[in-house]
C-alpha positions as CSV (number, residue, x, y, z in Angstrom):
1,M,22.0,-10.5,-14.5
2,Q,22.7,-13.0,-17.6
3,E,21.2,-12.0,-20.1
4,N,20.5,-15.4,-22.4
5,S,19.6,-18.5,-21.0
6,A,22.6,-20.6,-21.7
7,N,23.7,-21.2,-18.4
8,F,20.0,-22.9,-17.2
9,P,19.6,-26.4,-16.4
10,R,18.1,-28.5,-19.4
11,V,14.4,-28.7,-18.8
12,C,12.2,-31.4,-19.9
13,C,9.8,-28.6,-22.1
14,T,11.1,-27.8,-25.4
15,S,8.2,-25.9,-27.7
16,Q,8.4,-29.0,-30.0
17,E,8.5,-31.0,-27.1
18,L,5.4,-29.1,-24.8
19,H,3.4,-29.1,-28.3
20,E,3.7,-33.4,-28.8
21,K,3.4,-34.3,-24.5
22,P,2.1,-31.0,-23.2
23,I,0.4,-33.1,-20.2
24,L,4.3,-35.2,-19.3
25,C,5.8,-31.7,-18.8
26,Q,4.2,-31.2,-15.7
27,D,5.7,-33.8,-13.5
28,A,8.5,-33.1,-10.1
29,T,10.8,-32.9,-12.9
30,E,10.1,-30.1,-14.6
31,L,9.0,-28.5,-11.1
32,D,12.9,-29.3,-10.2
33,A,14.4,-27.4,-12.7
34,L,12.5,-24.2,-12.5
35,V,12.9,-23.7,-9.1
36,S,16.5,-24.1,-9.3
37,T,16.7,-21.3,-11.8
38,M,14.2,-19.4,-10.6
39,K,16.1,-19.9,-6.9
40,D,19.5,-18.8,-8.9
41,L,17.1,-15.7,-10.0
42,M,15.8,-14.5,-7.3
43,V,18.8,-14.5,-4.9
44,E,20.8,-12.3,-7.3
45,H,17.5,-10.2,-7.6
46,V,17.9,-9.4,-3.6
47,D,21.5,-9.4,-3.2
48,N,21.6,-6.8,-6.4
49,S,19.0,-4.8,-4.5
50,R,21.4,-3.9,-1.6
51,K,25.1,-3.3,-3.6
52,P,25.7,0.4,-3.8
53,G,24.4,2.6,-6.6
54,A,21.8,-0.3,-7.4
55,L,18.3,2.0,-9.0
56,V,15.2,0.7,-7.6
57,V,13.7,0.2,-10.6
58,D,15.4,1.1,-14.8
59,Y,12.7,3.7,-15.7
60,K,11.3,3.5,-18.9
61,S,8.0,4.7,-20.4
62,P,4.9,2.8,-21.4
63,E,5.8,3.0,-25.4
64,E,9.8,2.1,-24.4
65,L,8.6,-1.5,-22.5
66,K,7.0,-2.2,-24.8
67,K,9.7,-2.6,-27.2
68,L,11.7,-4.4,-24.6
69,V,9.6,-6.7,-23.1
70,D,7.8,-10.0,-25.3
71,L,3.9,-9.2,-25.0
72,E,2.9,-11.5,-28.1
73,L,0.4,-14.4,-27.1
74,S,0.8,-16.9,-29.8
75,E,-0.6,-20.0,-31.0
76,E,2.3,-21.5,-30.8
77,G,3.7,-22.1,-27.1
78,I,7.7,-21.5,-26.7
79,G,8.5,-23.8,-23.7
80,I,10.3,-23.7,-20.3
81,D,13.2,-22.9,-22.2
82,G,12.3,-19.8,-23.8
83,L,10.4,-19.1,-20.7
84,M,13.4,-17.6,-19.1
85,P,14.8,-14.8,-21.0
86,L,11.6,-13.6,-20.4
87,L,12.2,-14.0,-16.2
88,Q,15.2,-11.8,-16.1
89,T,13.2,-9.3,-18.5
90,V,10.8,-9.3,-15.9
91,L,12.7,-8.8,-13.2
92,R,15.4,-6.5,-14.0
93,Y,12.6,-3.6,-15.3
94,S,10.5,-4.1,-12.2
95,V,10.4,-2.0,-9.0
96,N,13.3,-3.6,-7.0
97,T,11.2,-3.4,-3.4
98,W,14.1,-5.4,-1.6
99,N,16.3,-2.3,-2.4
100,P,16.3,0.2,1.1
101,R,16.0,3.1,-1.0
102,F,12.2,1.9,-2.5
103,M,9.9,4.5,-0.4
104,D,7.0,4.9,-2.8
105,K,4.4,2.8,-1.0
106,L,3.0,1.6,2.8
107,Y,4.6,-1.4,1.8
108,A,8.4,-2.4,1.1
109,G,9.9,-5.6,-0.2
110,T,8.6,-8.9,1.7
111,N,11.1,-11.5,3.9
112,P,12.4,-15.0,2.5
113,V,10.1,-16.5,4.6
114,G,7.1,-14.4,2.7
115,V,8.9,-15.9,-0.9
116,I,9.1,-19.4,0.8
117,S,5.2,-19.2,1.8
118,E,4.3,-17.8,-1.7
119,M,5.7,-20.9,-3.1
120,L,4.0,-23.0,-1.2
121,I,1.0,-22.1,-1.1
122,A,0.9,-22.0,-5.2
123,L,2.5,-25.4,-5.0
124,L,-0.7,-26.5,-3.3
125,N,-2.7,-24.9,-5.1
126,A,-5.7,-25.1,-2.7
127,N,-9.2,-22.8,-2.4
128,S,-9.5,-22.0,1.1
129,H,-13.6,-21.2,1.4
130,V,-14.4,-25.2,2.4
131,Y,-12.7,-26.8,4.9
132,H,-12.3,-30.5,3.4
133,V,-9.9,-29.4,0.4
134,S,-8.0,-26.6,3.0
135,P,-7.6,-28.4,6.0
136,V,-4.3,-27.4,7.1
137,L,-4.9,-23.5,5.6
138,T,-7.9,-23.2,7.1
139,L,-7.1,-23.4,10.8
140,M,-4.0,-21.6,9.9
141,E,-6.5,-18.9,9.4
142,Y,-8.2,-19.2,12.0
143,A,-6.0,-18.9,14.4
144,V,-3.8,-15.8,13.3
145,S,-7.8,-14.3,12.7
146,A,-8.3,-14.9,16.3
147,R,-4.9,-14.3,17.5
148,L,-4.8,-10.8,16.3
149,A,-8.6,-10.2,17.0
150,K,-7.8,-10.5,20.6
151,M,-4.5,-8.8,20.5
152,L,-7.3,-6.0,19.7
153,G,-9.1,-6.8,22.3
154,L,-12.1,-7.6,20.7
155,G,-13.3,-10.2,23.0
156,E,-13.5,-14.1,23.6
157,N,-16.1,-14.7,20.5
158,S,-13.5,-12.4,17.9
159,G,-11.7,-13.6,14.9
160,G,-11.5,-12.9,11.0
161,I,-11.1,-13.9,8.1
162,T,-8.3,-12.7,4.9
163,C,-10.0,-10.8,2.5
164,A,-7.9,-9.7,-1.7
165,G,-7.2,-6.2,0.1
166,G,-7.7,-3.8,2.7
167,S,-10.2,-2.2,0.5
168,F,-12.5,-5.8,0.5
169,S,-12.1,-6.3,3.8
170,N,-13.4,-2.4,4.2
171,Q,-15.7,-3.3,1.9
172,L,-17.3,-6.9,3.4
173,A,-17.1,-5.1,6.5
174,M,-20.3,-2.2,5.1
175,I,-21.5,-5.5,3.1
176,T,-21.8,-7.7,6.7
177,A,-23.1,-4.2,8.4
178,R,-26.0,-3.6,6.4
179,N,-26.8,-7.2,6.2
180,H,-27.1,-7.7,10.0
181,M,-28.5,-4.1,11.2
182,F,-30.9,-4.2,8.1
183,P,-31.6,-7.8,7.0
184,E,-34.4,-7.0,4.8
185,I,-32.0,-5.5,2.3
186,K,-30.1,-9.1,1.5
187,A,-33.2,-10.7,0.2
188,Q,-35.1,-7.7,-0.5
189,G,-32.9,-4.8,-2.4
190,Y,-33.5,-1.4,-1.6
191,N,-36.5,-1.1,-3.3
192,Q,-39.3,-1.4,-0.1
193,F,-36.9,-0.1,2.4
194,G,-37.7,3.6,2.2
195,K,-34.5,5.0,4.1
196,K,-31.3,6.7,3.1
197,L,-28.0,4.8,4.8
198,I,-25.4,7.5,6.1
199,V,-21.6,6.9,6.0
200,Y,-19.3,8.8,7.6
201,T,-15.5,8.6,7.2
202,S,-13.0,11.4,7.7
203,S,-11.7,13.9,4.8
204,A,-8.0,11.7,5.2
205,G,-10.2,8.4,4.8
206,H,-9.6,6.6,2.2
207,Y,-11.5,5.9,-0.9
208,S,-12.8,2.6,-0.7
209,I,-15.1,3.6,1.5
210,V,-16.7,6.0,-1.1
211,K,-16.4,3.2,-4.0
212,T,-18.4,0.5,-1.6
213,A,-20.9,3.5,-1.4
214,M,-21.6,3.1,-4.4
215,A,-21.0,-0.7,-5.0
216,L,-23.9,-1.0,-2.8
217,G,-26.4,1.3,-3.8
218,L,-25.5,3.3,-0.9
219,G,-24.6,6.1,-4.0
220,S,-22.0,8.5,-3.1
221,D,-23.0,10.9,-2.3
222,N,-24.3,9.9,1.1
223,V,-20.9,9.4,2.0
224,V,-20.7,12.5,4.6
225,K,-16.7,13.1,4.9
226,V,-16.1,14.6,8.5
227,P,-13.4,17.1,8.1
228,C,-9.9,16.6,10.0
229,D,-8.1,19.0,12.6
230,D,-5.1,20.1,11.5
231,E,-3.2,16.9,12.4
232,G,-5.2,15.3,10.0
233,R,-7.4,13.5,12.2
234,M,-11.5,13.2,12.6
235,R,-13.3,16.3,14.4
236,I,-15.3,15.3,16.4
237,D,-17.2,17.6,16.7
238,D,-18.5,17.5,13.3
239,L,-19.3,14.0,13.8
240,V,-21.3,14.5,16.1
241,R,-22.9,18.0,13.9
242,L,-22.8,15.8,11.2
243,I,-24.9,12.0,12.6
244,N,-27.1,15.2,14.4
245,R,-28.7,16.8,11.4
246,S,-28.9,13.9,9.0
247,I,-31.3,12.6,11.4
248,S,-33.0,15.7,11.0
249,L,-32.8,15.9,7.7
250,E,-34.6,11.8,8.3
251,E,-32.0,10.0,7.2
252,T,-30.5,6.8,8.6
253,P,-26.8,6.6,10.5
254,F,-25.6,3.8,9.2
255,F,-21.9,2.8,9.2
256,I,-18.8,5.0,10.8
257,N,-15.8,4.5,9.6
258,A,-12.6,5.2,11.7
259,T,-8.8,5.2,9.8
260,A,-5.7,3.9,12.8
261,G,-3.2,5.3,10.2
262,T,-4.5,7.4,7.4
263,T,-2.5,6.9,3.7
264,V,-1.1,10.2,3.5
265,L,-0.2,11.6,6.9
266,G,-0.1,8.6,9.1
267,A,-2.3,9.6,11.4
268,F,-4.8,8.4,13.8
269,D,-8.1,9.3,14.6
270,P,-9.6,9.1,17.7
271,L,-10.4,5.8,18.5
272,R,-12.1,5.5,21.5
273,S,-14.1,8.8,21.5
274,I,-15.3,7.8,17.9
275,G,-16.3,4.4,19.7
276,E,-18.2,6.6,21.8
277,I,-20.4,8.0,19.4
278,A,-21.0,5.0,17.5
279,K,-22.3,3.1,20.3
280,R,-25.0,6.5,21.7
281,Y,-26.4,6.4,18.6
282,N,-26.6,2.5,17.5
283,I,-24.2,3.0,14.3
284,W,-21.9,0.7,13.0
285,Y,-18.6,0.9,14.1
286,H,-15.5,0.3,11.8
287,I,-12.1,1.4,11.9
288,D,-9.7,1.2,8.8
289,G,-7.1,-0.3,10.6
290,S,-5.0,-1.4,7.0
291,W,-2.0,1.2,7.8
292,G,-1.3,1.7,11.0
293,G,-3.2,-1.1,12.5
294,S,0.3,-3.4,13.2
295,L,1.0,-0.9,15.4
296,I,-0.1,-3.8,18.1
297,F,3.0,-5.3,17.9
298,S,4.9,-1.9,19.0
299,E,5.1,-1.4,22.7
300,N,5.6,2.3,22.2
301,K,3.1,2.8,20.0
302,K,0.3,0.6,20.1
303,H,-1.1,3.1,22.4
304,L,-2.3,4.8,19.5
305,V,-4.8,2.1,18.6
306,D,-6.4,2.3,22.1
307,G,-10.4,1.9,21.3
308,S,-9.6,-0.6,19.2
309,E,-11.2,-2.6,21.4
310,M,-14.8,-0.8,20.7
311,A,-15.2,-1.9,16.9
312,D,-17.3,-3.2,15.7
313,T,-15.4,-4.6,12.6
314,F,-11.4,-4.2,11.9
315,T,-9.4,-3.8,8.8
316,L,-5.5,-5.0,9.4
317,N,-3.0,-5.6,6.5
318,P,0.3,-7.4,7.1
319,H,1.1,-7.2,4.0
320,K,2.1,-2.8,4.5
321,M,3.9,-2.3,8.1
322,L,4.7,-6.2,8.8
323,G,6.7,-7.0,5.6
324,A,4.2,-10.2,4.1
325,P,4.1,-10.9,0.6
326,Q,1.0,-8.5,-1.0
327,Q,-1.9,-9.2,-0.7
328,C,-2.6,-10.5,3.2
329,S,-5.6,-8.4,4.8
330,F,-7.8,-9.6,7.8
331,L,-11.4,-8.5,8.6
332,L,-11.7,-8.6,12.2
333,A,-15.0,-8.6,14.2
334,R,-16.0,-9.1,18.3
335,D,-18.4,-12.0,17.0
336,H,-16.2,-14.1,14.4
337,R,-19.8,-16.0,13.6
338,I,-21.2,-12.9,12.5
339,F,-20.0,-13.2,8.9
340,A,-21.3,-16.5,8.1
341,R,-24.7,-15.3,9.7
342,S,-25.2,-12.0,7.6
343,N,-23.7,-13.0,4.1
344,S,-24.3,-16.8,3.9
345,L,-27.2,-18.0,1.4
346,G,-26.3,-21.8,1.9
347,A,-25.3,-22.7,-1.5
348,G,-25.5,-26.8,-0.8
349,Y,-23.5,-27.9,-3.4
350,L,-20.1,-26.3,-1.4
351,F,-21.6,-25.5,2.0
352,H,-22.3,-28.3,3.9
353,G,-22.7,-26.6,7.4
354,N,-18.9,-27.0,8.6
355,E,-18.4,-24.4,10.4
356,Y,-15.2,-23.4,9.4
357,D,-15.8,-23.3,5.8
358,L,-14.8,-19.9,5.6
359,G,-16.4,-19.0,2.0
360,N,-19.6,-18.8,3.6
361,G,-18.7,-15.7,5.5
362,T,-18.0,-13.7,2.2
363,V,-19.4,-12.4,-0.9
364,G,-17.6,-15.1,-3.0
365,C,-16.6,-17.9,-3.6
366,G,-12.7,-19.0,-4.8
367,R,-10.3,-17.8,-1.4
368,R,-6.5,-17.3,-1.7
369,S,-4.7,-19.1,1.3
370,D,-3.7,-15.0,1.9
371,S,-3.5,-16.1,6.0
372,V,-0.3,-18.9,5.3
373,K,2.2,-15.7,4.8
374,F,1.6,-14.6,7.9
375,F,1.3,-17.4,9.8
376,L,4.3,-18.7,8.7
377,G,5.8,-15.0,9.3
378,W,4.8,-15.1,13.1
379,K,6.1,-18.5,13.7
380,V,9.6,-17.3,12.5
381,F,9.9,-13.9,13.8
382,G,7.5,-13.5,16.8
383,I,5.4,-10.7,18.2
384,R,8.7,-9.2,19.3
385,G,10.6,-9.6,16.1
386,Y,8.2,-7.3,14.2
387,G,8.0,-5.6,17.3
388,A,11.8,-4.9,16.6
389,R,10.8,-4.3,12.7
390,I,8.6,-1.7,14.2
391,E,10.4,0.0,16.1
392,H,13.7,0.2,13.1
393,A,11.1,1.6,11.2
394,L,10.1,4.8,13.5
395,K,13.6,5.5,14.5
396,M,14.2,6.0,10.8
397,A,11.2,8.1,10.4
398,K,12.1,10.2,13.6
399,Y,15.5,10.2,12.1
400,L,14.2,11.6,8.8
401,A,12.0,13.8,10.3
402,K,14.3,15.8,11.8
403,L,16.8,16.3,9.0
404,V,13.8,18.0,7.3
405,S,13.2,19.9,10.1
406,N,17.2,21.3,10.1
407,H,17.7,21.6,6.6
408,P,16.4,25.2,5.5
409,R,15.6,24.4,1.8
410,F,13.1,22.3,3.6
411,Q,9.8,21.9,5.6
412,L,7.9,19.5,7.3
413,I,4.4,19.4,7.3
414,I,3.7,17.8,11.0
415,E,5.5,15.6,12.9
416,P,5.4,11.6,11.7
417,P,2.5,10.1,13.5
418,S,4.0,6.7,12.2
419,L,6.0,6.2,9.1
420,Q,5.7,9.0,6.3
421,I,7.5,11.7,6.3
422,C,5.4,14.9,4.7
423,F,7.3,17.8,3.4
424,W,8.5,20.3,0.2
425,Y,11.2,21.2,-0.9
426,I,11.2,25.1,-1.3
427,P,13.7,26.5,-3.6
428,E,15.9,29.3,-3.2
429,G,14.1,32.3,-5.2
430,L,10.4,31.3,-4.3
431,P,9.8,34.0,-1.2
432,A,8.5,33.2,1.4
433,E,6.1,36.2,1.4
434,L,4.7,34.7,-1.7
435,E,2.7,32.6,1.0
436,K,1.0,35.4,2.4
437,R,0.0,37.6,-0.6
438,D,-1.2,35.3,-2.7
439,Y,-1.1,32.0,-1.4
440,N,-2.7,30.3,-4.9
441,Q,0.5,31.6,-6.8
442,Y,2.4,30.5,-4.1
443,K,0.3,26.8,-4.1
444,T,0.9,26.8,-7.7
445,K,4.6,27.1,-7.5
446,L,4.7,25.3,-5.1
447,S,3.3,22.0,-6.6
448,E,4.7,22.4,-9.8
449,I,8.3,22.2,-8.0
450,T,7.5,19.0,-7.0
451,K,5.5,17.3,-9.2
452,E,9.7,18.1,-11.6
453,I,11.5,17.2,-8.6
454,H,9.7,14.1,-8.5
455,R,9.6,13.3,-12.2
456,R,13.3,13.8,-12.3
457,I,13.9,11.2,-9.9
458,V,11.9,8.6,-10.6
459,Q,13.3,8.5,-14.0
460,R,16.7,8.4,-12.8
461,G,15.9,5.7,-10.7
462,K,18.2,5.4,-7.9
463,F,14.9,6.4,-5.1
464,L,11.8,6.2,-5.9
465,F,8.9,7.7,-3.0
466,D,6.0,9.7,-4.1
467,Y,4.2,12.8,-4.0
468,A,0.1,13.5,-2.7
469,P,-2.2,16.5,-2.2
470,L,-4.1,17.5,1.2
471,T,-6.3,19.2,2.9
472,L,-5.7,20.5,6.2
473,G,-8.2,21.8,8.5
474,R,-9.6,24.0,6.1
475,L,-6.6,24.7,4.1
476,E,-6.2,23.0,0.8
477,L,-1.5,22.1,0.5
478,P,0.7,22.7,-2.3
479,L,1.3,19.7,-3.7
480,F,4.8,17.6,-0.9
481,F,6.7,14.6,-1.2
482,R,5.5,11.3,0.8
483,V,8.5,9.5,1.6
484,V,7.2,6.0,3.4
485,V,10.0,4.7,5.4
486,N,9.5,0.8,6.3
487,A,12.1,-0.9,4.9
488,P,13.5,-3.0,7.5
489,S,17.1,-2.7,5.5
490,V,16.8,1.3,5.7
491,N,19.7,3.2,7.7
492,E,20.8,6.4,8.5
493,A,22.7,6.4,5.9
494,H,20.1,5.7,2.8
495,L,17.9,8.9,4.3
496,D,20.6,10.8,4.4
497,E,21.7,10.6,0.8
498,L,18.1,11.0,0.3
499,V,17.7,14.2,1.4
500,E,20.9,14.8,-0.9
501,E,19.5,14.3,-4.0
502,I,16.6,16.1,-3.2
503,E,18.1,19.0,-3.3
504,S,20.6,18.1,-6.0
505,M,17.4,17.6,-8.3
506,G,15.4,21.1,-7.0
507,S,19.5,23.0,-6.6
508,G,18.2,25.9,-9.3
509,I,14.8,24.3,-10.5
510,L,12.9,27.5,-10.2
511,E,14.6,29.2,-12.8
512,W,14.5,26.2,-15.4
513,L,10.5,26.1,-14.7
514,E,10.4,29.0,-15.6
515,G,12.9,28.7,-19.2
516,E,16.2,30.4,-17.6
517,A,18.1,28.0,-17.4
518,V,18.9,24.3,-18.4
519,I,20.3,21.2,-17.2
520,V,24.4,20.5,-17.9
521,D,26.1,17.3,-16.4
522,D,29.2,19.0,-14.2
523,N,30.3,16.0,-13.9
524,R,29.0,15.1,-10.0
525,N,28.8,11.6,-9.9
526,G,26.3,11.5,-12.9
527,K,23.7,13.9,-11.1
528,P,22.0,16.9,-12.9
529,V,23.3,20.6,-11.8
530,I,21.2,23.7,-13.4
531,A,23.1,26.1,-14.5
532,N,22.2,29.9,-15.8
533,I,21.4,30.0,-19.8
534,D,25.2,32.0,-20.5
535,R,27.2,29.8,-18.3
536,A,25.3,26.1,-20.4
537,S,26.4,27.8,-23.3
538,S,29.9,27.7,-22.4
539,V,30.2,24.2,-21.7
540,N,29.8,23.1,-24.9
541,N,30.1,19.6,-25.0
542,N,28.2,19.4,-21.7
543,I,24.9,20.5,-22.5
544,C,22.3,17.8,-22.3
545,V,18.8,18.0,-23.7
546,V,15.8,17.5,-21.3
547,R,13.3,15.2,-22.5
548,D,10.3,13.9,-20.2
549,G,11.3,16.2,-17.3
550,F,15.0,14.9,-17.4
551,I,18.1,14.6,-18.9
552,D,19.1,13.1,-22.2
553,K,22.3,14.1,-23.8
């Protein structure tokens, strides 16, 4: 990437011109120059992500990054010419999610259609709260919400709206449920209500459910976490037991959150069985399908969301498994009118009785037109295209799981239900019998190993993935690696390389953690090699200093 602005096209807004004629620097000529320049930067950014040896991130500490990025906000503007070097710096030191080795979160890089859709949204700068200021975008939101809801089997009157992410979709679901089931709270609050409302979610469910209970005044203590089985799924027998316990305590079971694709393991709760329980006890049934809901596009895996038609509300995030740009989240319901009925306040200065005024069904005002990103993507790729993307990702997840299972130094936690592969690297020298003899010591040691390998890999920048804690069944597991295979560009060679990278970083790590070894550079393609202290002392200039868990010659 070029380091100066010498080759940038001339734009009209220098800092002096901006000071003298600020309004004139907002015309089509200015836009043309900026878009032309930014196009070159964007194409180069994507192209670089696929080159051999390309880094996912050129990792810097916050202190280092503050010295590299101009974060000062001054009295005088720098003009467009001054902006270009800053854009280059942002791209250079940001995580490149287009790189197939980015396997850290439940999203990957977007696609060219996604980039164009974001540009369209910014160009229109529309607010999708009322129809008359965003007519086309509103109809797009109606169309894609209705289509998703019908694919989930939610019925003829089903539909939904977009929210600013899955957490906000889950939050609006609980707000809508409360206002619908207990309308007196909407106006009078809890002062005269006299009932303790109880929320049920699995121990592996997303933390947004607890945060929503906090925000609504229900209290985090009134969120009951239902234990999971050894596959990470909510236990039905425990759910029934806990509901009956609430009733015996004269509490009011109010809201069940089931998860279609948990954040860590990618597990799917038994949705149909939970729906039957919710119906039996007259409890609002919400399914958080932020991650796994997209499997409705997969012929081979859509059975995992069987029972989705029983939900009152359902969250689905196309910005995850389907590659729409961040954020793109839908909250869907069996009756799309329930949002306005439950949450409307009138606000006559803004809403004039038009059923297409989508903002009337939320608890906010301004709304970004996020549905456009998925609508345009769906137009281009179709259900078959999205299905092919998912099938490829599932194939890659299965391949990595097999690699891990067949490697003597790796241990797979469970066969992946979706695209998360969770496993340990167990170095030579960690006695297997320690797990049975002293589990807490074993857990501590293996967690240290996981964190240290992860730190080295992040600072190296070639791969990016995460680690996670988890209680599985009744057992608190050691920290383990969680790799998400979601990018459509990832292939078997990348996954072979990933296993080699972890093995290389983990070789001899137990001795290093115990202070019996140092890291040396043995000229193996720049990869660190752990050596015994006696051997390290003989390699002289090749000894490296370890700083922040990585190598610095």
